[in-house]
Backbone and ligand atoms as CSV (ligand in chain L), in Angstrom:
chain,resi,resn,atom,element,x,y,z
A,1,UNK,N,N,142.934,97.980,136.309
A,1,UNK,CA,C,142.938,98.117,134.836
A,1,UNK,C,C,141.945,97.183,134.141
A,2,UNK,N,N,141.894,95.917,134.551
A,2,UNK,CA,C,140.890,95.045,133.903
A,2,UNK,C,C,139.480,95.593,134.105
A,3,UNK,N,N,139.319,96.219,135.287
A,3,UNK,CA,C,138.002,96.779,135.575
A,3,UNK,C,C,137.617,97.841,134.539
A,4,UNK,N,N,138.556,98.737,134.296
A,4,UNK,CA,C,138.308,99.811,133.341
A,4,UNK,C,C,138.001,99.237,131.961
A,5,UNK,N,N,138.763,98.185,131.649
A,5,UNK,CA,C,138.593,97.593,130.331
A,5,UNK,C,C,137.175,97.034,130.158
A,6,UNK,N,N,136.714,96.296,131.183
A,6,UNK,CA,C,135.376,95.709,131.040
A,6,UNK,C,C,134.318,96.806,131.043
A,7,UNK,N,N,134.636,97.872,131.765
A,7,UNK,CA,C,133.721,99.004,131.780
A,7,UNK,C,C,133.585,99.560,130.365
A,8,UNK,N,N,134.733,99.723,129.737
A,8,UNK,CA,C,134.724,100.230,128.360
A,8,UNK,C,C,133.961,99.277,127.445
A,9,UNK,N,N,134.220,97.981,127.693
A,9,UNK,CA,C,133.563,96.981,126.849
A,9,UNK,C,C,132.045,97.080,126.960
A,10,UNK,N,N,131.583,97.156,128.213
A,10,UNK,CA,C,130.122,97.175,128.351
A,10,UNK,C,C,129.561,98.499,127.833
A,11,UNK,N,N,130.381,99.549,127.982
A,11,UNK,CA,C,129.940,100.823,127.414
A,11,UNK,C,C,129.754,100.699,125.919
A,12,UNK,N,N,130.696,100.002,125.307
A,12,UNK,CA,C,130.604,99.777,123.864
A,12,UNK,C,C,129.339,99.018,123.527
A,13,UNK,N,N,129.084,98.000,124.315
A,13,UNK,CA,C,127.908,97.173,124.037
A,13,UNK,C,C,126.636,97.999,124.103
A,14,UNK,N,N,126.576,98.831,125.123
A,14,UNK,CA,C,125.374,99.667,125.262
A,14,UNK,C,C,125.222,100.550,124.033
A,15,UNK,N,N,126.349,101.114,123.598
A,15,UNK,CA,C,126.293,101.981,122.415
A,15,UNK,C,C,125.817,101.219,121.187
A,16,UNK,N,N,126.377,100.038,121.011
A,16,UNK,CA,C,125.975,99.233,119.856
A,16,UNK,C,C,124.487,98.919,119.932
A,17,UNK,N,N,124.064,98.503,121.131
A,17,UNK,CA,C,122.652,98.161,121.293
A,17,UNK,C,C,121.783,99.371,121.008
A,18,UNK,N,N,122.205,100.523,121.497
A,18,UNK,CA,C,121.399,101.726,121.307
A,18,UNK,C,C,121.292,102.074,119.824
A,19,UNK,N,N,122.412,101.976,119.121
A,19,UNK,CA,C,122.340,102.366,117.725
A,19,UNK,C,C,121.580,101.337,116.905
A,20,UNK,N,N,121.651,100.080,117.323
A,20,UNK,CA,C,120.861,99.065,116.620
A,20,UNK,C,C,119.372,99.333,116.774
A,21,UNK,N,N,118.968,99.595,118.011
A,21,UNK,CA,C,117.535,99.782,118.223
A,21,UNK,C,C,117.072,101.071,117.550
A,22,UNK,N,N,117.988,102.016,117.407
A,22,UNK,CA,C,117.655,103.254,116.703
A,22,UNK,C,C,117.226,102.945,115.272
A,23,UNK,N,N,117.934,102.009,114.663
A,23,UNK,CA,C,117.580,101.666,113.282
A,23,UNK,C,C,116.388,100.727,113.227
A,24,UNK,N,N,116.322,99.819,114.196
A,24,UNK,CA,C,115.305,98.773,114.124
A,24,UNK,C,C,113.921,99.305,114.484
A,25,UNK,N,N,113.852,100.251,115.401
A,25,UNK,CA,C,112.549,100.619,115.950
A,25,UNK,C,C,111.549,101.174,114.925
A,26,UNK,N,N,111.925,102.154,114.100
A,26,UNK,CA,C,110.898,102.690,113.188
A,26,UNK,C,C,110.313,101.619,112.286
A,27,UNK,N,N,111.156,100.727,111.787
A,27,UNK,CA,C,110.656,99.676,110.902
A,27,UNK,C,C,109.710,98.747,111.651
A,28,UNK,N,N,110.121,98.354,112.857
A,28,UNK,CA,C,109.275,97.462,113.648
A,28,UNK,C,C,107.972,98.137,114.041
A,29,UNK,N,N,108.076,99.384,114.443
A,29,UNK,CA,C,106.877,100.126,114.833
A,29,UNK,C,C,105.943,100.238,113.642
A,30,UNK,N,N,106.503,100.467,112.465
A,30,UNK,CA,C,105.688,100.551,111.254
A,30,UNK,C,C,104.972,99.247,110.989
A,31,UNK,N,N,105.697,98.152,111.159
A,31,UNK,CA,C,105.090,96.835,110.922
A,31,UNK,C,C,103.959,96.572,111.895
A,32,UNK,N,N,104.174,96.940,113.144
A,32,UNK,CA,C,103.135,96.725,114.152
A,32,UNK,C,C,101.901,97.550,113.817
A,33,UNK,N,N,102.118,98.773,113.344
A,33,UNK,CA,C,100.994,99.639,112.980
A,33,UNK,C,C,100.218,99.041,111.813
A,34,UNK,N,N,100.933,98.488,110.843
A,34,UNK,CA,C,100.283,97.850,109.691
A,34,UNK,C,C,99.391,96.711,110.165
A,35,UNK,N,N,99.924,95.895,111.079
A,35,UNK,CA,C,99.150,94.765,111.627
A,35,UNK,C,C,97.898,95.255,112.348
A,36,UNK,N,N,98.075,96.282,113.164
A,36,UNK,CA,C,96.920,96.813,113.895
A,36,UNK,C,C,95.892,97.374,112.919
A,37,UNK,N,N,96.388,98.074,111.898
A,37,UNK,CA,C,95.487,98.646,110.902
A,37,UNK,C,C,94.711,97.560,110.179
A,38,UNK,N,N,95.391,96.464,109.891
A,38,UNK,CA,C,94.724,95.352,109.211
A,38,UNK,C,C,93.598,94.794,110.083
A,39,UNK,N,N,93.875,94.715,111.389
A,39,UNK,CA,C,92.835,94.209,112.293
A,39,UNK,C,C,91.624,95.139,112.320
A,40,UNK,N,N,91.890,96.453,112.336
A,40,UNK,CA,C,90.788,97.423,112.336
A,40,UNK,C,C,89.960,97.262,111.069
A,41,UNK,N,N,90.643,97.150,109.936
A,41,UNK,CA,C,89.945,96.998,108.662
A,41,UNK,C,C,89.122,95.712,108.654
A,42,UNK,N,N,89.715,94.625,109.127
A,42,UNK,CA,C,88.981,93.362,109.137
A,42,UNK,C,C,87.760,93.433,110.036
A,43,UNK,N,N,87.887,94.172,111.104
A,43,UNK,CA,C,86.775,94.227,112.044
A,43,UNK,C,C,85.677,95.179,111.577
A,44,UNK,N,N,86.062,96.325,111.003
A,44,UNK,CA,C,85.090,97.398,110.774
A,44,UNK,C,C,84.777,97.676,109.310
A,45,UNK,N,N,85.594,97.249,108.407
A,45,UNK,CA,C,85.439,97.719,107.031
A,45,UNK,C,C,85.028,96.605,106.078
A,46,UNK,N,N,85.104,95.363,106.519
A,46,UNK,CA,C,84.895,94.250,105.596
A,46,UNK,C,C,83.429,93.975,105.299
A,47,UNK,N,N,82.535,94.549,106.090
A,47,UNK,CA,C,81.117,94.372,105.786
A,47,UNK,C,C,80.793,94.947,104.423
A,48,UNK,N,N,81.529,95.976,104.048
A,48,UNK,CA,C,81.225,96.677,102.794
A,48,UNK,C,C,82.315,96.494,101.745
A,49,UNK,N,N,83.559,96.520,102.171
A,49,UNK,CA,C,84.650,96.463,101.196
A,49,UNK,C,C,85.015,95.014,100.900
A,50,UNK,N,N,84.938,94.634,99.630
A,50,UNK,CA,C,85.243,93.249,99.275
A,50,UNK,C,C,86.725,92.978,99.497
A,51,UNK,N,N,87.032,91.712,99.722
A,51,UNK,CA,C,88.438,91.320,99.863
A,51,UNK,C,C,89.122,91.381,98.520
A,52,UNK,N,N,90.432,91.591,98.541
A,52,UNK,CA,C,91.179,91.681,97.286
A,52,UNK,C,C,90.946,90.433,96.452
A,53,UNK,N,N,90.669,90.638,95.194
A,53,UNK,CA,C,90.473,89.504,94.306
A,53,UNK,C,C,89.022,89.043,94.228
A,54,UNK,N,N,88.193,89.470,95.178
A,54,UNK,CA,C,86.781,89.080,95.135
A,54,UNK,C,C,86.042,89.965,94.132
A,55,UNK,N,N,84.936,89.461,93.594
A,55,UNK,CA,C,84.163,90.240,92.626
A,55,UNK,C,C,83.430,91.374,93.324
A,56,UNK,N,N,83.472,92.519,92.692
A,56,UNK,CA,C,82.757,93.665,93.239
A,56,UNK,C,C,81.290,93.580,92.808
A,57,UNK,N,N,80.405,93.483,93.761
A,57,UNK,CA,C,78.973,93.442,93.442
A,57,UNK,C,C,78.364,94.799,93.762
A,58,UNK,N,N,77.130,95.009,93.310
A,58,UNK,CA,C,76.508,96.331,93.411
A,58,UNK,C,C,76.369,96.798,94.859
A,59,UNK,N,N,76.239,95.856,95.778
A,59,UNK,CA,C,76.012,96.257,97.161
A,59,UNK,C,C,77.292,96.302,97.985
A,60,UNK,N,N,78.431,96.167,97.293
A,60,UNK,CA,C,79.686,96.186,98.035
A,60,UNK,C,C,80.572,97.355,97.592
A,61,UNK,N,N,81.500,97.726,98.469
A,61,UNK,CA,C,82.439,98.802,98.161
A,61,UNK,C,C,83.737,98.192,97.619
A,62,UNK,N,N,84.533,99.011,96.913
A,62,UNK,CA,C,85.745,98.485,96.257
A,62,UNK,C,C,86.743,97.855,97.225
A,63,UNK,N,N,87.553,96.936,96.678
A,63,UNK,CA,C,88.637,96.329,97.455
A,63,UNK,C,C,89.731,97.363,97.689
A,64,UNK,N,N,90.455,97.192,98.759
A,64,UNK,CA,C,91.502,98.170,99.072
A,64,UNK,C,C,92.625,98.139,98.057
A,65,UNK,N,N,92.872,96.975,97.472
A,65,UNK,CA,C,93.927,96.899,96.453
A,65,UNK,C,C,93.604,97.851,95.300
A,66,UNK,N,N,92.310,97.971,94.972
A,66,UNK,CA,C,91.914,98.877,93.894
A,66,UNK,C,C,91.933,100.326,94.363
A,67,UNK,N,N,91.490,100.536,95.581
A,67,UNK,CA,C,91.456,101.900,96.120
A,67,UNK,C,C,92.861,102.502,96.179
A,68,UNK,N,N,93.838,101.692,96.645
A,68,UNK,CA,C,95.185,102.258,96.809
A,68,UNK,C,C,95.909,102.386,95.473
A,69,UNK,N,N,95.376,101.729,94.416
A,69,UNK,CA,C,96.046,101.777,93.116
A,69,UNK,C,C,95.706,103.044,92.337
A,70,UNK,N,N,94.713,103.780,92.787
A,70,UNK,CA,C,94.330,105.010,92.092
A,70,UNK,C,C,95.447,106.047,92.274
A,71,UNK,N,N,95.876,106.700,91.181
A,71,UNK,CA,C,96.951,107.685,91.303
A,71,UNK,C,C,96.597,108.788,92.303
A,72,UNK,N,N,97.571,109.235,93.033
A,72,UNK,CA,C,97.360,110.334,93.966
A,72,UNK,C,C,96.946,109.889,95.359
A,73,UNK,N,N,96.812,108.588,95.542
A,73,UNK,CA,C,96.428,108.093,96.869
A,73,UNK,C,C,97.666,107.968,97.739
A,74,UNK,N,N,97.997,109.050,98.394
A,74,UNK,CA,C,99.166,109.009,99.266
A,74,UNK,C,C,98.710,109.183,100.715
A,75,UNK,N,N,99.699,109.261,101.589
A,75,UNK,CA,C,99.393,109.363,103.024
A,75,UNK,C,C,98.427,110.510,103.298
A,76,UNK,N,N,98.665,111.651,102.683
A,76,UNK,CA,C,97.829,112.833,102.948
A,76,UNK,C,C,96.387,112.569,102.514
A,77,UNK,N,N,96.237,111.898,101.382
A,77,UNK,CA,C,94.884,111.635,100.878
A,77,UNK,C,C,94.118,110.726,101.837
A,78,UNK,N,N,94.781,109.657,102.284
A,78,UNK,CA,C,94.102,108.716,103.186
A,78,UNK,C,C,93.803,109.361,104.535
A,79,UNK,N,N,94.734,110.167,105.021
A,79,UNK,CA,C,94.496,110.825,106.308
A,79,UNK,C,C,93.294,111.755,106.196
A,80,UNK,N,N,93.237,112.481,105.103
A,80,UNK,CA,C,92.118,113.396,104.878
A,80,UNK,C,C,90.821,112.604,104.748
A,81,UNK,N,N,90.879,111.541,103.981
A,81,UNK,CA,C,89.672,110.742,103.750
A,81,UNK,C,C,89.123,110.201,105.065
A,82,UNK,N,N,89.989,109.709,105.920
A,82,UNK,CA,C,89.543,109.069,107.158
A,82,UNK,C,C,89.105,110.084,108.211
A,83,UNK,N,N,89.412,111.341,107.976
A,83,UNK,CA,C,88.952,112.368,108.914
A,83,UNK,C,C,87.432,112.424,108.938
A,84,UNK,N,N,86.841,112.261,107.775
A,84,UNK,CA,C,85.385,112.343,107.679
A,84,UNK,C,C,84.800,110.953,107.470
A,85,UNK,N,N,83.556,110.791,107.825
A,85,UNK,CA,C,82.852,109.555,107.489
A,85,UNK,C,C,82.588,109.559,105.994
A,86,UNK,N,N,82.548,108.391,105.388
A,86,UNK,CA,C,82.144,108.375,103.986
A,86,UNK,C,C,80.826,107.642,103.848
A,87,UNK,N,N,80.004,108.174,103.000
A,87,UNK,CA,C,78.699,107.565,102.777
A,87,UNK,C,C,78.885,106.226,102.083
A,88,UNK,N,N,78.224,105.168,102.510
A,88,UNK,CA,C,77.264,105.118,103.621
A,88,UNK,C,C,77.884,104.751,104.957
A,89,UNK,N,N,79.182,104.923,105.045
A,89,UNK,CA,C,79.887,104.526,106.262
A,89,UNK,C,C,79.746,105.594,107.327
A,90,UNK,N,N,78.581,105.687,107.907
A,90,UNK,CA,C,78.361,106.766,108.868
A,90,UNK,C,C,78.057,106.225,110.256
A,91,UNK,N,N,78.083,104.900,110.387
A,91,UNK,CA,C,77.554,104.323,111.610
A,91,UNK,C,C,78.596,104.104,112.686
A,92,UNK,N,N,79.835,104.350,112.384
A,92,UNK,CA,C,80.826,104.144,113.432
A,92,UNK,C,C,81.954,105.153,113.320
A,93,UNK,N,N,82.675,105.279,114.362
A,93,UNK,CA,C,83.827,106.186,114.397
A,93,UNK,C,C,85.070,105.378,114.737
A,94,UNK,N,N,86.163,105.718,114.129
A,94,UNK,CA,C,87.442,105.138,114.543
A,94,UNK,C,C,88.137,106.123,115.471
A,95,UNK,N,N,88.893,105.576,116.419
A,95,UNK,CA,C,89.767,106.437,117.209
A,95,UNK,C,C,90.878,106.958,116.328
A,96,UNK,N,N,91.469,108.060,116.763
A,96,UNK,CA,C,92.548,108.664,115.961
A,96,UNK,C,C,93.689,107.681,115.734
A,97,UNK,N,N,94.059,106.919,116.797
A,97,UNK,CA,C,95.176,105.988,116.613
A,97,UNK,C,C,94.787,104.852,115.669
A,98,UNK,N,N,93.498,104.511,115.630
A,98,UNK,CA,C,93.050,103.480,114.697
A,98,UNK,C,C,93.125,103.994,113.264
A,99,UNK,N,N,92.727,105.247,113.067
A,99,UNK,CA,C,92.844,105.846,111.733
A,99,UNK,C,C,94.294,105.824,111.276
A,100,UNK,N,N,95.203,106.202,112.176
A,100,UNK,CA,C,96.632,106.236,111.825
A,100,UNK,C,C,97.100,104.839,111.422
A,101,UNK,N,N,96.653,103.822,112.150
A,101,UNK,CA,C,97.056,102.452,111.831
A,101,UNK,C,C,96.460,102.010,110.495
A,102,UNK,N,N,95.220,102.406,110.232
A,102,UNK,CA,C,94.583,102.044,108.959
A,102,UNK,C,C,95.356,102.675,107.795
A,103,UNK,N,N,95.790,103.922,107.983
A,103,UNK,CA,C,96.581,104.586,106.932
A,103,UNK,C,C,97.859,103.796,106.670
A,104,UNK,N,N,98.531,103.353,107.751
A,104,UNK,CA,C,99.759,102.561,107.566
A,104,UNK,C,C,99.452,101.272,106.794
A,105,UNK,N,N,98.325,100.661,107.122
A,105,UNK,CA,C,97.942,99.412,106.445
A,105,UNK,C,C,97.687,99.670,104.965
A,106,UNK,N,N,96.926,100.715,104.665
A,106,UNK,CA,C,96.599,101.002,103.266
A,106,UNK,C,C,97.873,101.323,102.478
A,107,UNK,N,N,98.766,102.098,103.098
A,107,UNK,CA,C,100.019,102.439,102.405
A,107,UNK,C,C,100.862,101.189,102.177
A,108,UNK,N,N,100.789,100.243,103.106
A,108,UNK,CA,C,101.586,99.017,102.952
A,108,UNK,C,C,101.076,98.218,101.756
A,109,UNK,N,N,99.784,98.338,101.453
A,109,UNK,CA,C,99.237,97.625,100.290
A,109,UNK,C,C,99.823,98.164,98.989
A,110,UNK,N,N,100.204,99.434,99.011
A,110,UNK,CA,C,100.763,100.046,97.794
A,110,UNK,C,C,102.149,99.508,97.472
A,111,UNK,N,N,102.796,98.921,98.472
A,111,UNK,CA,C,104.163,98.438,98.247
A,111,UNK,C,C,104.190,97.110,97.521
A,112,UNK,N,N,103.049,96.458,97.414
A,112,UNK,CA,C,103.027,95.134,96.762
A,112,UNK,C,C,102.882,95.260,95.262
L,1,HEC,C1,C,78.676,100.648,105.350
L,1,HEC,C2,C,79.598,100.324,104.278
L,1,HEC,C3,C,81.057,100.754,104.384
L,1,HEC,C4,C,81.888,100.518,105.432
L,1,HEC,C5,C,81.606,99.845,106.760
L,1,HEC,C6,C,83.162,101.063,105.031
L,1,HEC,N1,N,83.097,101.603,103.778
L,1,HEC,FE1,FE,84.600,102.505,102.762
L,1,HEC,N2,N,83.381,102.799,101.200
L,1,HEC,C7,C,82.065,102.396,101.114
L,1,HEC,C8,C,81.531,102.727,99.805
L,1,HEC,C9,C,80.120,102.447,99.307
L,1,HEC,C10,C,82.607,103.328,99.098
L,1,HEC,C11,C,82.589,103.833,97.652
L,1,HEC,C12,C,81.829,105.100,97.548
L,1,HEC,C13,C,82.632,106.252,98.010
L,1,HEC,O1,O,83.748,106.480,97.504
L,1,HEC,O2,O,82.144,106.980,98.898
L,1,HEC,C14,C,83.740,103.353,99.987
L,1,HEC,C15,C,84.970,103.889,99.669
L,1,HEC,C16,C,86.080,103.888,100.478
L,1,HEC,C17,C,87.374,104.415,100.129
L,1,HEC,C18,C,87.816,104.978,98.792
L,1,HEC,C19,C,87.040,106.086,98.287
L,1,HEC,C20,C,87.460,106.413,96.873
L,1,HEC,O3,O,87.148,107.501,96.451
L,1,HEC,O4,O,88.095,105.571,96.216
L,1,HEC,C21,C,88.208,104.231,101.200
L,1,HEC,C22,C,89.669,104.624,101.335
L,1,HEC,C23,C,87.423,103.584,102.220
L,1,HEC,N3,N,86.147,103.391,101.764
L,1,HEC,C24,C,87.912,103.206,103.437
L,1,HEC,C25,C,87.176,102.537,104.393
L,1,HEC,C26,C,87.700,102.107,105.655
L,1,HEC,C27,C,89.151,102.279,106.097
L,1,HEC,C28,C,86.692,101.518,106.330
L,1,HEC,C29,C,86.714,100.928,107.714
L,1,HEC,C30,C,87.264,101.745,108.757
L,1,HEC,C31,C,85.514,101.553,105.480
L,1,HEC,N4,N,85.847,102.185,104.325
L,1,HEC,C32,C,84.298,101.029,105.836
L,1,HEC,C33,C,81.333,101.783,102.107
L,1,HEC,C34,C,81.817,101.410,103.342
């Protein structure tokens, strides 16, 4: 009987753990994607796009804080935008997973 009881107990624990990770995973995965997207942006996009709060000069592209503040900039818009190169950004390609991470990063900026 004690055996059955501990069996039930550990079964319970597994269930609890499973349901916890069910809730925790999407949020954590989202956070990780945001971080990865930020790294991609820092590596590939900062040559042209000024950092938030920096002055926009004639030879630089807008800060992301301004880009994401434009009405209608939702997930679909960013995904569509990143599908194509934008002038003069024609010199490099992002992998699909990098584009997805960049979209998560840009959307995270909208939450602030
Ligand atoms: C070689 C310079 C250059 C690089 C590198 C660059 N951009 Fe841009 N980007 C621009 C310019 C210039 C504009 C503004 C003109 C335009 O809208 O096409 C712009 C505009 C944008 C816009 C907004 C367009 C709009 O209509 O508001 C987004 C989003 C964007 N870039 C994302 C990125 C991302 C993400 C990267 C890196 C993966 C990147 N850019 C790298 C030059 C660049």
